[in-house]
C-alpha atoms as one frame of an Amber mdcrd trajectory, in Angstrom:
protein
  87.631-111.486 -25.653  90.342-110.064 -23.529  91.584-107.752 -26.247  87.868
-106.536 -26.439  87.815-105.813 -22.547  91.132-104.272 -22.647  89.890-101.961
 -25.230  86.799-101.051 -22.861  89.400-100.345 -20.008  91.648 -98.261 -22.003
  88.719 -96.236 -23.488  87.424 -95.783 -20.025  90.688 -94.627 -18.435  91.218
 -92.354 -21.717  87.500 -90.795 -20.752  88.562 -90.463 -17.244  91.909 -88.889
 -17.628  89.969 -86.179 -19.818  87.152 -85.911 -17.294  89.083 -85.703 -14.047
  92.350 -83.527 -15.117  92.130 -80.236 -13.162  92.660 -78.073 -16.295  91.276
 -79.414 -19.600  92.824 -76.354 -21.510  96.158 -77.471 -20.106  95.751 -80.932
 -21.167  94.650 -80.074 -24.485  97.185 -77.513 -25.338 100.214 -78.813 -23.331
  99.531 -82.351 -22.719  99.703 -81.443 -19.039  97.789 -83.605 -16.316  97.188
 -82.832 -12.820  94.757 -83.569 -10.280  93.152 -81.867  -7.049  90.781 -83.944
  -4.574  87.882 -81.816  -3.235  86.606 -83.793  -0.266  83.194 -81.906  -0.036
  81.983 -81.056  -3.190  78.868 -78.910  -3.644  76.499 -81.487  -5.216  73.999
 -78.825  -6.236  76.333 -77.655  -8.749  75.506 -80.696 -11.017  72.376 -79.317
 -11.882  73.543 -75.692 -12.697  72.503 -74.464 -16.322  73.737 -71.033 -16.102
  77.302 -72.046 -17.083  76.376 -73.435 -20.121  76.239 -69.755 -21.753  79.747
 -69.318 -21.074  81.412 -70.627 -24.040  85.132 -70.739 -24.228  87.446 -71.367
 -27.080  86.979 -75.392 -26.965  83.456 -75.445 -25.929  82.436 -77.139 -29.306
  85.278 -79.634 -29.152  84.510 -80.380 -25.661  80.801 -81.039 -26.162  81.704
 -83.049 -29.242  84.378 -85.011 -27.440  81.352 -85.999 -24.842  78.994 -87.020
 -27.588  81.858 -89.278 -29.384  83.579 -90.380 -26.505  80.642 -92.072 -24.908
  79.211 -93.114 -28.502  82.787 -94.912 -28.867  82.559 -96.289 -25.595  79.074
 -97.777 -25.943  79.948 -99.528 -29.284  83.098-100.889 -27.625  80.853-102.253
 -24.630  78.254-103.642 -27.568  81.329-105.333 -29.434  82.244-107.044 -26.162
  78.998-108.065 -24.776  76.871-108.259 -28.013  74.220-106.857 -25.780  72.494
-103.345 -26.472  70.853-103.438 -23.012  74.466-104.048 -21.481  76.118-101.648
 -23.546  73.673 -98.668 -23.144  73.533 -99.354 -19.236  77.485 -99.562 -18.877
  77.893 -96.406 -20.970  75.038 -94.230 -19.087  76.136 -95.398 -15.744  79.896
 -94.361 -16.580  78.468 -90.911 -17.734  76.767 -90.431 -14.604  79.799 -91.510
 -12.827  82.422 -89.464 -14.502  80.330 -86.499 -14.260  79.576 -86.912 -10.543
  83.261 -87.488  -9.804  84.230 -84.391 -11.850  82.745 -82.624  -8.571  85.501
 -84.332  -6.570  88.289 -83.338  -8.890  87.368 -79.655  -8.819  85.771 -79.829
 -12.253  82.277 -78.757 -13.226  80.484 -81.936 -13.423  76.994 -81.230 -15.090
  73.540 -82.897 -15.779  73.795 -81.449 -19.334  76.892 -83.146 -20.093  75.266
 -86.437 -18.958  72.650 -85.755 -21.530  75.258 -85.076 -24.247  76.883 -88.230
 -23.407  73.888 -90.334 -23.352  73.003 -88.725 -26.961  76.020 -90.127 -28.186
  75.333 -93.488 -26.756  71.521 -93.231 -28.292  73.196 -92.744 -31.673  75.185
 -95.849 -31.629  72.149 -97.608 -30.078  70.005 -96.312 -32.936  72.616 -96.807
 -35.820  73.346-100.627 -34.612  69.779-101.261 -34.280  68.669 -99.904 -37.705
  71.820-101.718 -39.326  70.949-104.902 -37.791  67.518-104.831 -39.792
């Protein structure tokens, strides 16, 4: 049980590192991590959709990272609790939490990223429920 909980915590920290570092490009290319705190973010930016068209060289990898990162989180939490309800609740809450916190770290926390995260969670839920039958 402690080992499973430790895996969930480590994976949550891994997601946090990739979520809150100032420069994702620097993290991916140079393994450089830095943080900047923004005490009064513009929360309306959470709902922006226009920047989804600004595709950068890591766009697919980043969005796939959202999908797979939260799929793995859901699987780990399910493995810990053996409850789909708990796994989905924790994973979706973490998806919202990380995206909102991005606004405080000078990053672009977006609702559409929460949706991508939730699609990864849903995929695990669907596969596990189908597999159990």
